[in-house]
C-alpha positions in Angstrom: -6.9 19.5 -50.4 -10.4 19.5 -48.8 -11.0 22.7 -46.9 -12.1 22.0 -43.4 -14.8 24.1 -41.9 -14.0 25.8 -38.6 -16.2 25.0 -35.7 -16.0 28.5 -34.3 -14.2 31.6 -35.4 -15.0 34.7 -33.4 -14.6 38.2 -34.9 -11.9 40.3 -33.4 -13.8 42.8 -31.2 -11.0 44.6 -29.5 -12.6 47.9 -28.4 -16.0 46.7 -29.3 -17.3 47.4 -25.8 -16.8 51.1 -26.5 -17.5 51.0 -30.3 -20.3 52.9 -31.8 -22.2 50.1 -33.5 -24.8 50.9 -36.1 -28.3 49.7 -35.8 -28.4 45.9 -35.7 -31.3 45.7 -38.1 -29.3 47.8 -40.7 -26.4 45.4 -40.7 -28.5 42.2 -40.7 -30.7 43.5 -43.5 -27.5 44.5 -45.4 -26.3 40.9 -45.1 -29.6 39.5 -46.3 -29.6 42.0 -49.2 -25.9 41.2 -50.1 -26.7 37.4 -50.3 -29.7 38.3 -52.6 -27.4 40.3 -54.9 -28.1 43.8 -53.6 -25.6 46.6 -52.9 -24.4 47.5 -49.4 -25.5 50.6 -47.5 -23.2 53.0 -45.7 -23.2 52.0 -42.0 -21.7 55.4 -41.0 -18.9 53.9 -38.9 -16.1 56.3 -38.0 -13.4 53.9 -36.6 -12.2 50.4 -37.3 -13.6 49.2 -33.9 -16.9 50.6 -34.9 -16.6 48.7 -38.2 -15.7 45.4 -36.4 -18.7 45.8 -34.2 -20.9 46.3 -37.3 -19.3 43.3 -39.0 -20.2 41.0 -36.1 -23.9 41.7 -36.8 -23.4 41.3 -40.6 -21.4 38.1 -40.2 -24.0 36.5 -38.0 -26.4 36.4 -40.9 -23.7 35.1 -43.3 -23.0 32.2 -40.9 -26.7 31.3 -40.7 -26.9 31.2 -44.5 -23.4 30.1 -45.6 -22.3 27.9 -42.7 -19.3 28.2 -40.4 -16.3 30.1 -41.8 -13.5 28.1 -43.3 -10.9 30.8 -42.9 -9.9 34.4 -42.7 -9.2 37.1 -45.3 -6.7 39.7 -44.2 -6.8 42.9 -46.2 -4.8 46.2 -46.3 -1.5 44.3 -45.7 0.5 47.0 -47.6 1.3 50.5 -46.4 0.0 52.2 -49.6 -3.3 50.4 -49.2 -3.6 51.4 -45.5 -2.8 55.0 -46.4 -5.3 55.0 -49.2 -8.1 53.9 -46.8 -7.0 56.0 -43.8 -6.0 53.2 -41.4 -2.7 52.1 -39.9 -3.1 48.3 -39.7 -4.7 45.4 -41.6 -8.4 44.5 -41.4 -9.7 40.9 -41.3 -13.0 39.2 -42.3 -14.3 35.6 -42.5 -14.1 33.4 -45.6 -16.9 30.9 -46.3 -16.8 27.7 -48.3 -19.1 29.0 -51.2 -16.6 31.8 -51.8 -13.7 29.4 -52.7 -13.8 27.9 -56.2 -11.4 25.3 -57.7 -8.6 26.0 -60.2 -10.0 26.5 -63.7 -13.5 27.5 -62.6 -15.8 29.4 -64.9 -17.0 32.3 -62.7 -20.1 34.2 -63.7 -19.9 37.9 -63.0 -23.7 38.1 -63.0 -23.9 37.6 -59.2 -21.5 40.5 -58.5 -22.0 44.2 -58.4 -18.6 45.8 -58.7 -16.1 43.0 -59.1 -12.3 43.0 -59.3 -9.5 40.4 -59.4 -6.1 40.4 -57.8 -3.2 38.0 -57.1 -3.3 36.7 -53.5 -1.8 33.9 -51.5 -3.3 31.4 -49.1 -1.7 29.4 -46.4 -3.4 26.4 -44.7 -3.0 25.8 -40.9 -1.6 22.4 -40.1 -1.2 22.7 -36.3 -3.2 24.6 -33.7 0.2 25.6 -32.1 -0.1 28.5 -34.6 -2.2 30.3 -32.0 1.0 30.5 -29.8 3.4 31.5 -32.6 5.6 34.5 -31.9 8.1 34.2 -34.8 8.1 33.5 -38.5 9.8 30.2 -37.8 7.0 29.1 -35.5 4.3 30.2 -37.9 6.0 28.2 -40.7 6.2 25.1 -38.5 2.5 25.3 -37.9 1.4 25.6 -41.5 0.8 22.7 -43.8 1.0 24.4 -47.2 0.8 27.5 -49.3 -1.6 27.8 -52.3 -2.0 30.1 -55.3 -5.1 32.2 -55.0 -6.8 34.7 -57.3 -9.3 36.7 -55.2 -12.4 38.2 -56.7 -13.5 40.9 -54.2 -16.8 42.7 -54.9 -16.8 46.3 -53.8 -20.6 46.1 -53.7 -21.4 49.5 -52.2 -24.4 51.6 -53.0 -23.8 54.4 -55.4 -22.1 57.4 -53.8 -20.8 55.5 -50.8 -17.1 56.2 -50.4 -15.0 53.2 -49.2 -13.0 53.9 -46.0 -11.0 51.6 -43.7 -13.8 51.5 -41.1 -16.5 50.8 -43.7 -14.4 48.0 -45.2 -14.0 46.6 -41.7 -17.8 46.6 -41.4 -18.1 44.3 -44.4 -15.2 42.0 -43.7 -13.1 43.5 -46.5 -15.8 42.6 -49.1 -14.8 39.0 -50.1 -17.0 37.5 -52.8 -15.3 34.7 -54.7 -11.8 33.3 -55.1 -10.1 30.6 -57.2 -7.8 28.3 -55.3 -5.1 26.1 -56.9 -2.9 23.2 -55.8 0.0 24.4 -53.8 3.3 23.5 -52.2 3.8 21.7 -48.9 5.7 23.9 -46.4 7.8 20.8 -45.6 9.0 20.7 -49.2 10.6 24.1 -49.0 14.3 24.0 -48.0 14.0 27.3 -46.0 10.3 28.4 -45.7 11.1 31.8 -44.1 13.7 32.7 -46.8 11.7 31.2 -49.6 8.5 33.0 -48.8 10.4 36.3 -48.5 11.6 35.8 -52.0 8.2 34.7 -53.5 7.2 36.3 -56.8 4.0 36.3 -58.8 2.9 37.3 -62.3 -0.7 38.1 -63.0 -2.0 37.5 -66.5 -5.2 38.3 -68.4 -6.0 36.8 -71.8 -2.4 35.7 -72.1 -0.8 39.0 -71.4 1.0 40.1 -68.3 -0.9 42.7 -66.4 0.8 42.9 -63.0 3.4 41.4 -60.7 4.2 41.2 -57.0 6.6 39.9 -54.4 6.2 38.5 -50.9 7.5 41.7 -49.4 4.1 43.4 -50.3 2.5 41.4 -47.5 3.5 43.4 -44.3 7.1 43.0 -45.4 6.9 39.2 -45.2 4.0 36.8 -45.8 4.4 35.1 -42.4 4.1 38.5 -40.7 0.5 38.6 -41.8 -0.2 35.4 -39.8 1.7 36.8 -36.8 -0.5 40.0 -37.0 -3.6 37.9 -37.0 -2.5 35.7 -34.1 -1.5 38.8 -32.1 -4.7 40.6 -32.8 -6.7 37.6 -31.6 -10.3 36.7 -32.1 -9.9 34.0 -34.7 -9.5 30.4 -33.7 -7.1 29.1 -36.3 -7.4 25.3 -36.4 -5.9 22.6 -38.7 -7.5 23.0 -42.1 -8.4 26.7 -41.8 -7.1 28.9 -44.6 -5.7 32.4 -44.4 -5.8 34.8 -47.4 -2.7 36.9 -46.8 -3.6 40.0 -49.0 -2.9 41.6 -52.3 0.1 40.7 -54.4 -1.1 43.0 -57.2 -3.3 46.0 -57.8 -7.0 45.5 -58.1 -8.2 45.0 -61.7 -11.8 45.3 -63.0 -13.3 41.8 -63.6 -15.3 41.4 -66.8 -15.0 38.6 -69.3 -11.4 37.4 -69.4 -9.2 34.4 -68.8 -7.0 35.2 -65.7 -4.0 33.4 -64.4 -1.5 33.9 -61.6 2.0 32.2 -61.8 4.2 32.0 -58.7 7.8 31.1 -58.0 8.8 30.2 -54.5 11.8 28.2 -53.3 12.8 27.2 -56.8 9.3 25.7 -57.3 6.3 27.0 -59.3 2.6 27.0 -58.8 -0.3 28.6 -60.7 -4.0 29.1 -60.7 -6.5 30.3 -63.3 -10.1 31.0 -64.0 -12.4 32.1 -66.8 -14.5 35.1 -65.9 -17.8 35.0 -67.7 -19.8 38.2 -68.2 
């Protein structure tokens, strides 16, 4: 399915009016450097609202260079991840078309700085009524499909910089690349809510199983990630926009290996793979 670019997607800036934003030139220069392959500096943000304010500056440069966002990445959708980074809720950032690669892609690691891979899951918005959804059933009715997704985040921080929740918010949860496979239409699931709750995934590298996960890892239910995003506000979710729901596995260092994620949902299977080239 062709991914449709969003005309406008505004960064959630709840509390931004009182946030302690870093210097605008620091974040804009950081974005230009990141595009050029450099590492990211420490913006010295102390809270997630501070980080979101910083990200608005960072993202403005990405939009100028990469085009309008095509979707949203939601990170820290598990309690262990939140505790590890000292926050109590997920964090979101924009996804851009150059970040999303097709199933079977050969992905060069040369453009990355500290890359990882993980099993993820993407849903595609089918109806703008999703912006008014208040239940899992309403979210499911407003989605067109779910798709297998291996994310390749790049924790591209300068040496010695310690990643925290606020810092990750300042850089939109550090997306870099991801490999997106063909999925399953929501309408083809007998009971989308129950089927997504029971979703499983196996992550493989060079033919060996390295990890596994379930839908419960995503805020307890994959559709609850979308509900969180809608409730938080700030992102205009339109038909064709994609939402990366978060980690269904641990992060694994990305080097030169063949990776694959295999999913089971509602009695159906889907999979996606890529060759990581050093």
